[in-house]
FITORKOL-805305 format. One record per residue: residue number from 1; residue in one letter; chain; z, x, y of N, C-alpha, C, CB in turn. Coordinates in nm, 3 decimals, decimal comma. Glycine has a CB too. Layout:
<nodes>
resi->NUM resn->a chain->A n_up->Z n_east->X n_north->Y ca_up->Z ca_east->X ca_north->Y c_up->Z c_east->X c_north->Y cb_up->Z cb_east->X cb_north->Y
...
</nodes>
This chain:
<nodes>
resi->1 resn->m chain->A n_up->-2,844 n_east->1,997 n_north->1,510 ca_up->-2,747 ca_east->2,029 ca_north->1,612 c_up->-2,644 c_east->1,916 c_north->1,621 cb_up->-2,817 cb_east->2,051 cb_north->1,748
resi->2 resn->i chain->A n_up->-2,517 n_east->1,950 n_north->1,616 ca_up->-2,409 ca_east->1,852 ca_north->1,624 c_up->-2,363 c_east->1,844 c_north->1,769 cb_up->-2,290 cb_east->1,890 cb_north->1,531
resi->3 resn->v chain->A n_up->-2,361 n_east->1,723 n_north->1,820 ca_up->-2,316 ca_east->1,700 ca_north->1,956 c_up->-2,167 c_east->1,669 c_north->1,951 cb_up->-2,396 cb_east->1,585 cb_north->2,024
resi->4 resn->d chain->A n_up->-2,089 n_east->1,746 n_north->2,027 ca_up->-1,944 ca_east->1,728 ca_north->2,028 c_up->-1,909 c_east->1,613 c_north->2,122 cb_up->-1,871 cb_east->1,859 cb_north->2,071
resi->5 resn->t chain->A n_up->-1,900 n_east->1,494 n_north->2,065 ca_up->-1,867 ca_east->1,375 ca_north->2,142 c_up->-1,730 c_east->1,325 c_north->2,101 cb_up->-1,974 cb_east->1,265 cb_north->2,122
resi->6 resn->p chain->A n_up->-1,670 n_east->1,236 n_north->2,182 ca_up->-1,541 ca_east->1,179 ca_north->2,141 c_up->-1,549 c_east->1,107 c_north->2,006 cb_up->-1,490 cb_east->1,082 cb_north->2,247
resi->7 resn->e chain->A n_up->-1,662 n_east->1,041 n_north->1,979 ca_up->-1,678 ca_east->0,970 ca_north->1,852 c_up->-1,682 c_east->1,068 c_north->1,736 cb_up->-1,806 cb_east->0,884 cb_north->1,853
resi->8 resn->y chain->A n_up->-1,752 n_east->1,182 n_north->1,757 ca_up->-1,759 ca_east->1,284 ca_north->1,652 c_up->-1,620 c_east->1,342 c_north->1,624 cb_up->-1,857 cb_east->1,397 cb_north->1,693
resi->9 resn->r chain->A n_up->-1,545 n_east->1,376 n_north->1,730 ca_up->-1,410 ca_east->1,430 ca_north->1,713 c_up->-1,319 c_east->1,330 c_north->1,645 cb_up->-1,351 cb_east->1,471 cb_north->1,848
resi->10 resn->k chain->A n_up->-1,334 n_east->1,201 n_north->1,680 ca_up->-1,253 ca_east->1,097 ca_north->1,616 c_up->-1,284 c_east->1,089 c_north->1,467 cb_up->-1,279 cb_east->0,961 cb_north->1,683
resi->11 resn->g chain->A n_up->-1,411 n_east->1,099 n_north->1,430 ca_up->-1,451 ca_east->1,096 ca_north->1,290 c_up->-1,396 c_east->1,214 c_north->1,212 cb_up->-1,601 cb_east->1,093 cb_north->1,279
resi->12 resn->v chain->A n_up->-1,403 n_east->1,333 n_north->1,274 ca_up->-1,349 ca_east->1,454 ca_north->1,210 c_up->-1,198 c_east->1,439 c_north->1,190 cb_up->-1,380 cb_east->1,580 cb_north->1,294
resi->13 resn->r chain->A n_up->-1,130 n_east->1,393 n_north->1,293 ca_up->-0,984 ca_east->1,373 ca_north->1,285 c_up->-0,950 c_east->1,272 c_north->1,175 cb_up->-0,928 cb_east->1,325 cb_north->1,421
resi->14 resn->q chain->A n_up->-1,026 n_east->1,162 n_north->1,168 ca_up->-0,999 ca_east->1,060 ca_north->1,067 c_up->-1,018 c_east->1,117 c_north->0,927 cb_up->-1,091 cb_east->0,939 cb_north->1,088
resi->15 resn->r chain->A n_up->-1,121 n_east->1,196 n_north->0,905 ca_up->-1,142 ca_east->1,257 ca_north->0,773 c_up->-1,029 c_east->1,354 c_north->0,738 cb_up->-1,278 cb_east->1,331 cb_north->0,769
resi->16 resn->e chain->A n_up->-0,979 n_east->1,428 n_north->0,837 ca_up->-0,867 ca_east->1,519 ca_north->0,813 c_up->-0,741 c_east->1,441 c_north->0,775 cb_up->-0,840 cb_east->1,606 cb_north->0,936
resi->17 resn->i chain->A n_up->-0,715 n_east->1,332 n_north->0,845 ca_up->-0,599 ca_east->1,248 ca_north->0,815 c_up->-0,610 c_east->1,191 c_north->0,673 cb_up->-0,587 cb_east->1,132 cb_north->0,917
resi->18 resn->e chain->A n_up->-0,728 n_east->1,143 n_north->0,638 ca_up->-0,748 ca_east->1,085 ca_north->0,505 c_up->-0,733 c_east->1,191 c_north->0,396 cb_up->-0,886 cb_east->1,019 cb_north->0,495
resi->19 resn->a chain->A n_up->-0,783 n_east->1,313 n_north->0,420 ca_up->-0,769 ca_east->1,420 ca_north->0,321 c_up->-0,623 c_east->1,460 c_north->0,302 cb_up->-0,852 cb_east->1,543 cb_north->0,363
resi->20 resn->t chain->A n_up->-0,549 n_east->1,469 n_north->0,412 ca_up->-0,407 ca_east->1,503 ca_north->0,403 c_up->-0,330 c_east->1,394 c_north->0,329 cb_up->-0,347 cb_east->1,523 cb_north->0,543
resi->21 resn->a chain->A n_up->-0,357 n_east->1,268 n_north->0,361 ca_up->-0,290 ca_east->1,156 ca_north->0,293 c_up->-0,321 c_east->1,158 c_north->0,144 cb_up->-0,333 cb_east->1,021 cb_north->0,354
resi->22 resn->k chain->A n_up->-0,445 n_east->1,185 n_north->0,107 ca_up->-0,484 ca_east->1,190 ca_north->-0,034 c_up->-0,409 c_east->1,301 c_north->-0,106 cb_up->-0,637 cb_east->1,211 cb_north->-0,048
resi->23 resn->q chain->A n_up->-0,393 n_east->1,417 n_north->-0,041 ca_up->-0,318 ca_east->1,528 ca_north->-0,102 c_up->-0,173 c_east->1,489 c_north->-0,127 cb_up->-0,325 cb_east->1,653 cb_north->-0,013
resi->24 resn->w chain->A n_up->-0,109 n_east->1,422 n_north->-0,030 ca_up->0,030 ca_east->1,379 ca_north->-0,047 c_up->0,043 c_east->1,277 c_north->-0,159 cb_up->0,084 cb_east->1,320 cb_north->0,085
resi->25 resn->v chain->A n_up->-0,051 n_east->1,183 n_north->-0,165 ca_up->-0,047 ca_east->1,081 ca_north->-0,271 c_up->-0,065 c_east->1,147 c_north->-0,407 cb_up->-0,157 cb_east->0,974 cb_north->-0,248
resi->26 resn->d chain->A n_up->-0,157 n_east->1,241 n_north->-0,417 ca_up->-0,178 ca_east->1,311 ca_north->-0,545 c_up->-0,053 c_east->1,388 c_north->-0,587 cb_up->-0,297 cb_east->1,408 cb_north->-0,533
resi->27 resn->q chain->A n_up->0,010 n_east->1,458 n_north->-0,493 ca_up->0,131 ca_east->1,534 ca_north->-0,524 c_up->0,245 c_east->1,442 c_north->-0,564 cb_up->0,172 cb_east->1,621 cb_north->-0,405
resi->28 resn->l chain->A n_up->0,265 n_east->1,335 n_north->-0,490 ca_up->0,372 ca_east->1,241 ca_north->-0,522 c_up->0,346 c_east->1,173 c_north->-0,656 cb_up->0,387 cb_east->1,136 cb_north->-0,410
resi->29 resn->g chain->A n_up->0,221 n_east->1,135 n_north->-0,682 ca_up->0,186 ca_east->1,074 ca_north->-0,809 c_up->0,212 c_east->1,168 c_north->-0,926 cb_up->0,040 cb_east->1,032 cb_north->-0,809
resi->30 resn->h chain->A n_up->0,178 n_east->1,294 n_north->-0,910 ca_up->0,203 ca_east->1,393 ca_north->-1,014 c_up->0,353 c_east->1,407 c_north->-1,039 cb_up->0,142 cb_east->1,529 cb_north->-0,976
resi->31 resn->f chain->A n_up->0,431 n_east->1,411 n_north->-0,931 ca_up->0,577 ca_east->1,424 ca_north->-0,942 c_up->0,637 c_east->1,302 c_north->-1,011 cb_up->0,640 cb_east->1,442 cb_north->-0,803
resi->32 resn->v chain->A n_up->0,600 n_east->1,184 n_north->-0,966 ca_up->0,660 ca_east->1,061 ca_north->-1,018 c_up->0,615 c_east->1,033 c_north->-1,162 cb_up->0,624 cb_east->0,942 cb_north->-0,929
resi->33 resn->n chain->A n_up->0,490 n_east->1,061 n_north->-1,195 ca_up->0,441 ca_east->1,034 ca_north->-1,330 c_up->0,510 c_east->1,121 c_north->-1,435 cb_up->0,292 cb_east->1,057 cb_north->-1,336
resi->34 resn->g chain->A n_up->0,565 n_east->1,236 n_north->-1,395 ca_up->0,633 ca_east->1,323 ca_north->-1,489 c_up->0,780 c_east->1,292 c_north->-1,509 cb_up->0,620 cb_east->1,463 cb_north->-1,444
resi->35 resn->m chain->A n_up->0,832 n_east->1,195 n_north->-1,434 ca_up->0,975 ca_east->1,164 ca_north->-1,442 c_up->1,005 c_east->1,072 c_north->-1,560 cb_up->1,024 cb_east->1,100 cb_north->-1,311
resi->36 resn->q chain->A n_up->1,125 n_east->1,090 n_north->-1,614 ca_up->1,175 ca_east->0,997 ca_north->-1,714 c_up->1,252 c_east->0,888 c_north->-1,640 cb_up->1,266 cb_east->1,069 cb_north->-1,821
resi->37 resn->s chain->A n_up->1,295 n_east->0,784 n_north->-1,708 ca_up->1,355 ca_east->0,669 ca_north->-1,640 c_up->1,481 c_east->0,705 c_north->-1,562 cb_up->1,387 cb_east->0,562 cb_north->-1,741
resi->38 resn->d chain->A n_up->1,566 n_east->0,792 n_north->-1,618 ca_up->1,687 ca_east->0,829 ca_north->-1,545 c_up->1,654 c_east->0,914 c_north->-1,422 cb_up->1,784 cb_east->0,906 cb_north->-1,636
resi->39 resn->q chain->A n_up->1,548 n_east->0,996 n_north->-1,432 ca_up->1,504 ca_east->1,075 ca_north->-1,317 c_up->1,444 c_east->0,983 c_north->-1,210 cb_up->1,402 cb_east->1,181 cb_north->-1,360
resi->40 resn->a chain->A n_up->1,367 n_east->0,884 n_north->-1,252 ca_up->1,308 ca_east->0,789 ca_north->-1,157 c_up->1,417 c_east->0,710 c_north->-1,086 cb_up->1,211 cb_east->0,693 cb_north->-1,229
resi->41 resn->d chain->A n_up->1,520 n_east->0,673 n_north->-1,161 ca_up->1,631 ca_east->0,599 ca_north->-1,101 c_up->1,704 c_east->0,685 c_north->-0,998 cb_up->1,729 cb_east->0,552 cb_north->-1,210
resi->42 resn->a chain->A n_up->1,727 n_east->0,811 n_north->-1,030 ca_up->1,793 ca_east->0,903 ca_north->-0,936 c_up->1,706 c_east->0,926 c_north->-0,813 cb_up->1,824 cb_east->1,037 cb_north->-1,004
resi->43 resn->f chain->A n_up->1,575 n_east->0,937 n_north->-0,833 ca_up->1,482 ca_east->0,954 ca_north->-0,720 c_up->1,487 c_east->0,833 c_north->-0,629 cb_up->1,338 cb_east->0,977 cb_north->-0,771
resi->44 resn->a chain->A n_up->1,484 n_east->0,713 n_north->-0,686 ca_up->1,489 ca_east->0,590 ca_north->-0,606 c_up->1,620 c_east->0,581 c_north->-0,528 cb_up->1,472 cb_east->0,466 cb_north->-0,696
resi->45 resn->t chain->A n_up->1,730 n_east->0,617 n_north->-0,592 ca_up->1,860 ca_east->0,613 ca_north->-0,525 c_up->1,865 c_east->0,714 c_north->-0,410 cb_up->1,974 cb_east->0,642 cb_north->-0,624
resi->46 resn->a chain->A n_up->1,820 n_east->0,836 n_north->-0,435 ca_up->1,819 ca_east->0,939 ca_north->-0,330 c_up->1,731 c_east->0,898 c_north->-0,214 cb_up->1,772 cb_east->1,073 cb_north->-0,386
resi->47 resn->l chain->A n_up->1,615 n_east->0,842 n_north->-0,244 ca_up->1,523 ca_east->0,799 ca_north->-0,139 c_up->1,583 c_east->0,687 c_north->-0,055 cb_up->1,390 cb_east->0,753 cb_north->-0,200
resi->48 resn->s chain->A n_up->1,647 n_east->0,592 n_north->-0,120 ca_up->1,703 ca_east->0,479 ca_north->-0,045 c_up->1,826 c_east->0,519 c_north->0,035 cb_up->1,740 cb_east->0,366 cb_north->-0,141
resi->49 resn->n chain->A n_up->1,904 n_east->0,616 n_north->-0,014 ca_up->2,024 ca_east->0,659 ca_north->0,057 c_up->1,994 c_east->0,755 c_north->0,172 cb_up->2,119 cb_east->0,723 cb_north->-0,038
resi->50 resn->e chain->A n_up->1,902 n_east->0,845 n_north->0,152 ca_up->1,878 ca_east->0,951 ca_north->0,248 c_up->1,770 c_east->0,918 c_north->0,351 cb_up->1,840 cb_east->1,075 cb_north->0,176
resi->51 resn->h chain->A n_up->1,677 n_east->0,835 n_north->0,317 ca_up->1,563 ca_east->0,811 ca_north->0,406 c_up->1,527 c_east->0,663 c_north->0,411 cb_up->1,443 cb_east->0,893 cb_north->0,360
resi->52 resn->p chain->A n_up->1,616 n_east->0,577 n_north->0,462 ca_up->1,586 ca_east->0,434 ca_north->0,463 c_up->1,463 c_east->0,397 c_north->0,546 cb_up->1,704 cb_east->0,358 cb_north->0,515
resi->53 resn->t chain->A n_up->1,438 n_east->0,468 n_north->0,655 ca_up->1,319 ca_east->0,437 ca_north->0,735 c_up->1,194 c_east->0,477 c_north->0,659 cb_up->1,325 cb_east->0,509 cb_north->0,871
resi->54 resn->l chain->A n_up->1,198 n_east->0,595 n_north->0,597 ca_up->1,084 ca_east->0,639 ca_north->0,516 c_up->1,061 c_east->0,543 c_north->0,401 cb_up->1,108 cb_east->0,781 cb_north->0,463
resi->55 resn->l chain->A n_up->1,167 n_east->0,498 n_north->0,339 ca_up->1,156 ca_east->0,405 ca_north->0,227 c_up->1,086 c_east->0,277 c_north->0,271 cb_up->1,295 cb_east->0,372 cb_north->0,170
resi->56 resn->s chain->A n_up->1,123 n_east->0,225 n_north->0,387 ca_up->1,059 ca_east->0,102 ca_north->0,434 c_up->0,912 c_east->0,125 c_north->0,467 cb_up->1,133 cb_east->0,047 cb_north->0,557
resi->57 resn->q chain->A n_up->0,880 n_east->0,240 n_north->0,524 ca_up->0,740 ca_east->0,269 ca_north->0,555 c_up->0,658 c_east->0,283 c_north->0,426 cb_up->0,729 cb_east->0,398 cb_north->0,638
resi->58 resn->i chain->A n_up->0,715 n_east->0,348 n_north->0,325 ca_up->0,645 ca_east->0,361 ca_north->0,198 c_up->0,628 c_east->0,224 c_north->0,133 cb_up->0,721 cb_east->0,456 cb_north->0,103
resi->59 resn->a chain->A n_up->0,734 n_east->0,142 n_north->0,135 ca_up->0,726 ca_east->0,008 ca_north->0,074 c_up->0,617 c_east->-0,075 c_north->0,141 cb_up->0,861 cb_east->-0,064 cb_north->0,083
resi->60 resn->k chain->A n_up->0,611 n_east->-0,070 n_north->0,273 ca_up->0,509 ca_east->-0,147 ca_north->0,344 c_up->0,369 c_east->-0,093 c_north->0,312 cb_up->0,534 cb_east->-0,143 cb_north->0,497
resi->61 resn->a chain->A n_up->0,354 n_east->0,040 n_north->0,308 ca_up->0,224 ca_east->0,098 ca_north->0,275 c_up->0,180 c_east->0,060 c_north->0,134 cb_up->0,229 cb_east->0,250 cb_north->0,289
resi->62 resn->v chain->A n_up->0,275 n_east->0,061 n_north->0,040 ca_up->0,243 ca_east->0,021 ca_north->-0,097 c_up->0,201 c_east->-0,126 c_north->-0,101 cb_up->0,364 cb_east->0,045 cb_north->-0,190
resi->63 resn->a chain->A n_up->0,274 n_east->-0,211 n_north->-0,029 ca_up->0,240 ca_east->-0,354 ca_north->-0,026 c_up->0,101 c_east->-0,376 c_north->0,032 cb_up->0,344 cb_east->-0,432 cb_north->0,056
resi->64 resn->i chain->A n_up->0,067 n_east->-0,304 n_north->0,138 ca_up->-0,067 ca_east->-0,316 ca_north->0,195 c_up->-0,171 c_east->-0,269 c_north->0,095 cb_up->-0,078 cb_east->-0,235 cb_north->0,328
resi->65 resn->g chain->A n_up->-0,142 n_east->-0,159 n_north->0,024 ca_up->-0,233 ca_east->-0,110 ca_north->-0,079 c_up->-0,252 c_east->-0,211 c_north->-0,191 cb_up->-0,183 cb_east->0,020 cb_north->-0,136
resi->66 resn->v chain->A n_up->-0,144 n_east->-0,277 n_north->-0,233 ca_up->-0,154 ca_east->-0,380 ca_north->-0,337 c_up->-0,242 c_east->-0,494 c_north->-0,289 cb_up->-0,013 cb_east->-0,433 cb_north->-0,376
resi->67 resn->m chain->A n_up->-0,222 n_east->-0,537 n_north->-0,165 ca_up->-0,304 ca_east->-0,647 ca_north->-0,112 c_up->-0,450 c_east->-0,607 c_north->-0,098 cb_up->-0,249 cb_east->-0,692 cb_north->0,023
resi->68 resn->r chain->A n_up->-0,477 n_east->-0,484 n_north->-0,059 ca_up->-0,617 ca_east->-0,438 ca_north->-0,052 c_up->-0,681 c_east->-0,440 c_north->-0,189 cb_up->-0,624 cb_east->-0,296 cb_north->0,009
resi->69 resn->r chain->A n_up->-0,604 n_east->-0,401 n_north->-0,290 ca_up->-0,657 ca_east->-0,402 ca_north->-0,427 c_up->-0,675 c_east->-0,546 c_north->-0,477 cb_up->-0,564 cb_east->-0,323 cb_north->-0,522
resi->70 resn->a chain->A n_up->-0,577 n_east->-0,630 n_north->-0,449 ca_up->-0,581 ca_east->-0,768 ca_north->-0,499 c_up->-0,693 c_east->-0,848 c_north->-0,433 cb_up->-0,448 cb_east->-0,838 cb_north->-0,474
resi->71 resn->t chain->A n_up->-0,723 n_east->-0,820 n_north->-0,307 ca_up->-0,826 ca_east->-0,897 ca_north->-0,235 c_up->-0,960 c_east->-0,823 c_north->-0,231 cb_up->-0,780 cb_east->-0,926 cb_north->-0,093
resi->72 resn->y chain->A n_up->-0,969 n_east->-0,706 n_north->-0,292 ca_up->-1,090 ca_east->-0,623 ca_north->-0,293 c_up->-1,140 c_east->-0,592 c_north->-0,152 cb_up->-1,201 cb_east->-0,692 cb_north->-0,371
resi->73 resn->d chain->A n_up->-1,049 n_east->-0,575 n_north->-0,059 ca_up->-1,087 ca_east->-0,545 ca_north->0,078 c_up->-1,020 c_east->-0,416 c_north->0,122 cb_up->-1,050 cb_east->-0,661 cb_north->0,174
resi->74 resn->p chain->A n_up->-1,093 n_east->-0,303 n_north->0,123 ca_up->-1,031 ca_east->-0,174 ca_north->0,155 c_up->-0,984 c_east->-0,162 c_north->0,300 cb_up->-1,128 cb_east->-0,064 cb_north->0,127
resi->75 resn->t chain->A n_up->-1,022 n_east->-0,256 n_north->0,384 ca_up->-0,980 ca_east->-0,251 ca_north->0,525 c_up->-0,878 c_east->-0,358 c_north->0,557 cb_up->-1,101 cb_east->-0,265 cb_north->0,616
resi->76 resn->w chain->A n_up->-0,823 n_east->-0,428 n_north->0,455 ca_up->-0,731 ca_east->-0,538 ca_north->0,479 c_up->-0,612 c_east->-0,493 c_north->0,563 cb_up->-0,682 cb_east->-0,596 cb_north->0,347
resi->77 resn->r chain->A n_up->-0,576 n_east->-0,575 n_north->0,661 ca_up->-0,460 ca_east->-0,552 ca_north->0,746 c_up->-0,363 c_east->-0,667 c_north->0,723 cb_up->-0,501 cb_east->-0,540 cb_north->0,898
resi->78 resn->p chain->A n_up->-0,233 n_east->-0,648 n_north->0,751 ca_up->-0,135 ca_east->-0,753 ca_north->0,722 c_up->-0,163 c_east->-0,889 c_north->0,784 cb_up->-0,002 cb_east->-0,707 cb_north->0,767
resi->79 resn->f chain->A n_up->-0,237 n_east->-0,894 n_north->0,894 ca_up->-0,259 ca_east->-1,025 ca_north->0,956 c_up->-0,404 c_east->-1,070 c_north->0,947 cb_up->-0,217 cb_east->-1,020 cb_north->1,100
resi->80 resn->d chain->A n_up->-0,483 n_east->-1,009 n_north->0,858 ca_up->-0,621 ca_east->-1,054 ca_north->0,836 c_up->-0,622 c_east->-1,184 c_north->0,756 cb_up->-0,702 cb_east->-0,945 cb_north->0,763
resi->81 resn->g chain->A n_up->-0,732 n_east->-1,254 n_north->0,766 ca_up->-0,750 ca_east->-1,375 ca_north->0,686 c_up->-0,821 c_east->-1,342 c_north->0,555 cb_up->-0,830 cb_east->-1,480 cb_north->0,765
resi->82 resn->y chain->A n_up->-0,801 n_east->-1,422 n_north->0,454 ca_up->-0,866 ca_east->-1,406 ca_north->0,325 c_up->-0,852 c_east->-1,536 c_north->0,247 cb_up->-0,805 cb_east->-1,286 cb_north->0,245
resi->83 resn->d chain->A n_up->-0,922 n_east->-1,546 n_north->0,136 ca_up->-0,917 ca_east->-1,665 ca_north->0,053 c_up->-0,779 c_east->-1,677 c_north->-0,009 cb_up->-1,027 cb_east->-1,661 cb_north->-0,057
resi->84 resn->r chain->A n_up->-0,709 n_east->-1,787 n_north->0,021 ca_up->-0,573 ca_east->-1,804 ca_north->-0,028 c_up->-0,565 c_east->-1,910 c_north->-0,139 cb_up->-0,480 cb_east->-1,844 cb_north->0,088
resi->85 resn->a chain->A n_up->-0,671 n_east->-1,929 n_north->-0,212 ca_up->-0,673 ca_east->-2,035 ca_north->-0,312 c_up->-0,660 c_east->-1,981 c_north->-0,454 cb_up->-0,801 cb_east->-2,116 cb_north->-0,300
resi->86 resn->c chain->A n_up->-0,547 n_east->-1,922 n_north->-0,486 ca_up->-0,526 ca_east->-1,873 ca_north->-0,622 c_up->-0,503 c_east->-1,992 c_north->-0,714 cb_up->-0,407 cb_east->-1,772 cb_north->-0,627
resi->87 resn->t chain->A n_up->-0,585 n_east->-2,001 n_north->-0,818 ca_up->-0,572 ca_east->-2,112 ca_north->-0,913 c_up->-0,475 c_east->-2,080 c_north->-1,026 cb_up->-0,708 cb_east->-2,148 cb_north->-0,970
resi->88 resn->e chain->A n_up->-0,432 n_east->-1,955 n_north->-1,036 ca_up->-0,341 ca_east->-1,916 ca_north->-1,144 c_up->-0,195 c_east->-1,943 c_north->-1,109 cb_up->-0,359 cb_east->-1,769 cb_north->-1,176
resi->89 resn->g chain->A n_up->-0,168 n_east->-1,976 n_north->-0,984 ca_up->-0,031 ca_east->-1,986 ca_north->-0,936 c_up->0,047 c_east->-2,105 c_north->-0,986 cb_up->-0,032 cb_east->-1,990 cb_north->-0,791
resi->90 resn->g chain->A n_up->-0,020 n_east->-2,214 n_north->-1,020 ca_up->0,051 ca_east->-2,333 ca_north->-1,066 c_up->0,144 c_east->-2,385 c_north->-0,958 cb_up->0,130 cb_east->-2,303 cb_north->-1,192
resi->91 resn->s chain->A n_up->0,275 n_east->-2,379 n_north->-0,982 ca_up->0,373 ca_east->-2,430 ca_north->-0,886 c_up->0,415 c_east->-2,325 c_north->-0,784 cb_up->0,495 cb_east->-2,482 cb_north->-0,959
resi->92 resn->k chain->A n_up->0,356 n_east->-2,205 n_north->-0,791 ca_up->0,392 ca_east->-2,099 ca_north->-0,697 c_up->0,329 c_east->-2,127 c_north->-0,561 cb_up->0,346 cb_east->-1,962 cb_north->-0,750
resi->93 resn->p chain->A n_up->0,383 n_east->-2,067 n_north->-0,454 ca_up->0,325 ca_east->-2,086 ca_north->-0,322 c_up->0,179 c_east->-2,040 c_north->-0,320 cb_up->0,406 cb_east->-2,011 cb_north->-0,215
resi->94 resn->v chain->A n_up->0,099 n_east->-2,099 n_north->-0,232 ca_up->-0,040 ca_east->-2,058 ca_north->-0,218 c_up->-0,043 c_east->-1,913 c_north->-0,173 cb_up->-0,118 cb_east->-2,151 cb_north->-0,118
resi->95 resn->h chain->A n_up->-0,123 n_east->-1,833 n_north->-0,240 ca_up->-0,129 ca_east->-1,690 ca_north->-0,208 c_up->-0,272 c_east->-1,640 c_north->-0,224 cb_up->-0,032 cb_east->-1,610 cb_north->-0,299
resi->96 resn->a chain->A n_up->-0,291 n_east->-1,511 n_north->-0,199 ca_up->-0,425 ca_east->-1,452 ca_north->-0,200 c_up->-0,493 c_east->-1,468 c_north->-0,336 cb_up->-0,417 cb_east->-1,304 cb_north->-0,163
resi->97 resn->q chain->A n_up->-0,622 n_east->-1,494 n_north->-0,331 ca_up->-0,704 ca_east->-1,497 ca_north->-0,451 c_up->-0,706 c_east->-1,357 c_north->-0,512 cb_up->-0,849 cb_east->-1,548 cb_north->-0,420
resi->98 resn->h chain->A n_up->-0,686 n_east->-1,345 n_north->-0,642 ca_up->-0,687 ca_east->-1,215 ca_north->-0,707 c_up->-0,745 c_east->-1,231 c_north->-0,846 cb_up->-0,546 cb_east->-1,154 cb_north->-0,713
resi->99 resn->d chain->A n_up->-0,777 n_east->-1,118 n_north->-0,910 ca_up->-0,849 ca_east->-1,123 ca_north->-1,038 c_up->-0,759 c_east->-1,125 c_north->-1,161 cb_up->-0,939 cb_east->-1,006 cb_north->-1,048
resi->100 resn->g chain->A n_up->-0,628 n_east->-1,127 n_north->-1,145 ca_up->-0,539 ca_east->-1,136 ca_north->-1,259 c_up->-0,487 c_east->-1,004 c_north->-1,310 cb_up->-0,607 cb_east->-1,205 cb_north->-1,367
resi->101 resn->r chain->A n_up->-0,539 n_east->-0,891 n_north->-1,260 ca_up->-0,484 ca_east->-0,761 ca_north->-1,302 c_up->-0,340 c_east->-0,749 c_north->-1,257 cb_up->-0,567 cb_east->-0,645 cb_north->-1,246
resi->102 resn->l chain->A n_up->-0,308 n_east->-0,810 n_north->-1,145 ca_up->-0,171 ca_east->-0,814 ca_north->-1,092 c_up->-0,120 c_east->-0,956 c_north->-1,110 cb_up->-0,166 cb_east->-0,768 cb_north->-0,942
resi->103 resn->s chain->A n_up->0,008 n_east->-0,969 n_north->-1,134 ca_up->0,063 ca_east->-1,104 ca_north->-1,149 c_up->0,068 c_east->-1,174 c_north->-1,014 cb_up->0,204 cb_east->-1,099 cb_north->-1,213
resi->104 resn->c chain->A n_up->0,075 n_east->-1,307 n_north->-1,018 ca_up->0,086 ca_east->-1,385 ca_north->-0,894 c_up->0,211 c_east->-1,344 c_north->-0,817 cb_up->0,090 cb_east->-1,536 cb_north->-0,926
resi->105 resn->d chain->A n_up->0,321 n_east->-1,319 n_north->-0,889 ca_up->0,446 ca_east->-1,278 ca_north->-0,823 c_up->0,429 c_east->-1,146 c_north->-0,749 cb_up->0,559 cb_east->-1,268 cb_north->-0,924
resi->106 resn->t chain->A n_up->0,355 n_east->-1,052 n_north->-0,810 ca_up->0,332 ca_east->-0,923 ca_north->-0,744 c_up->0,251 c_east->-0,942 c_north->-0,617 cb_up->0,259 cb_east->-0,826 cb_north->-0,839
resi->107 resn->v chain->A n_up->0,148 n_east->-1,024 n_north->-0,623 ca_up->0,064 ca_east->-1,050 ca_north->-0,505 c_up->0,145 c_east->-1,119 c_north->-0,395 cb_up->-0,058 cb_east->-1,135 cb_north->-0,542
resi->108 resn->i chain->A n_up->0,225 n_east->-1,217 n_north->-0,433 ca_up->0,308 ca_east->-1,288 ca_north->-0,335 c_up->0,407 c_east->-1,191 c_north->-0,270 cb_up->0,384 cb_east->-1,407 cb_north->-0,402
resi->109 resn->g chain->A n_up->0,474 n_east->-1,110 n_north->-0,352 ca_up->0,570 ca_east->-1,013 ca_north->-0,299 c_up->0,504 c_east->-0,911 c_north->-0,207 cb_up->0,640 cb_east->-0,941 cb_north->-0,412
resi->110 resn->a chain->A n_up->0,388 n_east->-0,861 n_north->-0,247 ca_up->0,317 ca_east->-0,764 ca_north->-0,164 c_up->0,274 c_east->-0,825 c_north->-0,032 cb_up->0,195 cb_east->-0,709 cb_north->-0,238
resi->111 resn->e chain->A n_up->0,227 n_east->-0,948 n_north->-0,038 ca_up->0,187 ca_east->-1,016 ca_north->0,086 c_up->0,306 c_east->-1,030 c_north->0,181 cb_up->0,126 cb_east->-1,155 cb_north->0,054
resi->112 resn->l chain->A n_up->0,419 n_east->-1,072 n_north->0,128 ca_up->0,538 ca_east->-1,088 ca_north->0,213 c_up->0,587 c_east->-0,955 c_north->0,268 cb_up->0,650 cb_east->-1,156 cb_north->0,134
resi->113 resn->m chain->A n_up->0,591 n_east->-0,850 n_north->0,185 ca_up->0,637 ca_east->-0,720 ca_north->0,231 c_up->0,544 c_east->-0,661 c_north->0,336 cb_up->0,651 cb_east->-0,625 cb_north->0,114
resi->114 resn->s chain->A n_up->0,415 n_east->-0,676 n_north->0,316 ca_up->0,320 ca_east->-0,616 ca_north->0,408 c_up->0,323 c_east->-0,680 c_north->0,545 cb_up->0,182 cb_east->-0,624 cb_north->0,353
resi->115 resn->r chain->A n_up->0,371 n_east->-0,802 n_north->0,554 ca_up->0,376 ca_east->-0,871 ca_north->0,682 c_up->0,507 c_east->-0,847 c_north->0,759 cb_up->0,358 cb_east->-1,019 cb_north->0,660
resi->116 resn->q chain->A n_up->0,600 n_east->-0,774 n_north->0,698 ca_up->0,727 ca_east->-0,747 ca_north->0,766 c_up->0,712 c_east->-0,634 c_north->0,866 cb_up->0,836 cb_east->-0,711 cb_north->0,664
resi->117 resn->f chain->A n_up->0,778 n_east->-0,647 n_north->0,979 ca_up->0,777 ca_east->-0,540 ca_north->1,078 c_up->0,866 c_east->-0,426 c_north->1,030 cb_up->0,825 cb_east->-0,592 cb_north->1,216
resi->118 resn->y chain->A n_up->0,977 n_east->-0,459 n_north->0,967 ca_up->1,069 ca_east->-0,359 ca_north->0,916 c_up->1,130 c_east->-0,413 c_north->0,789 cb_up->1,179 cb_east->-0,323 cb_north->1,021
resi->119 resn->i chain->A n_up->1,123 n_east->-0,334 n_north->0,684 ca_up->1,175 ca_east->-0,380 ca_north->0,555 c_up->1,314 c_east->-0,323 c_north->0,536 cb_up->1,082 cb_east->-0,338 cb_north->0,437
</nodes>
């Protein structure tokens, strides 16, 4: 027997949100992966000209996703703490520890973008 509690409804709602987000990501990934370079350039231009607020929200979401991947923390938030001792950086600013799949510059850029209130 399932008890209809606020916690249960919250869990159901969260799963619905996650399923919808996954569908959008899959559709967008399918669309973008099929584009050639001139089509990708036109898409980027149209997105930046027509939907600047959407563009900034997508950029911030992508940056947060990059940081979650780089730090192996699926719940990472822009103001969470993490190990900032990357030894691969050399003369680069101290940034999140990562496994090298992403360049130090990518991690630094993602960290900076994810911490912006508005891009």
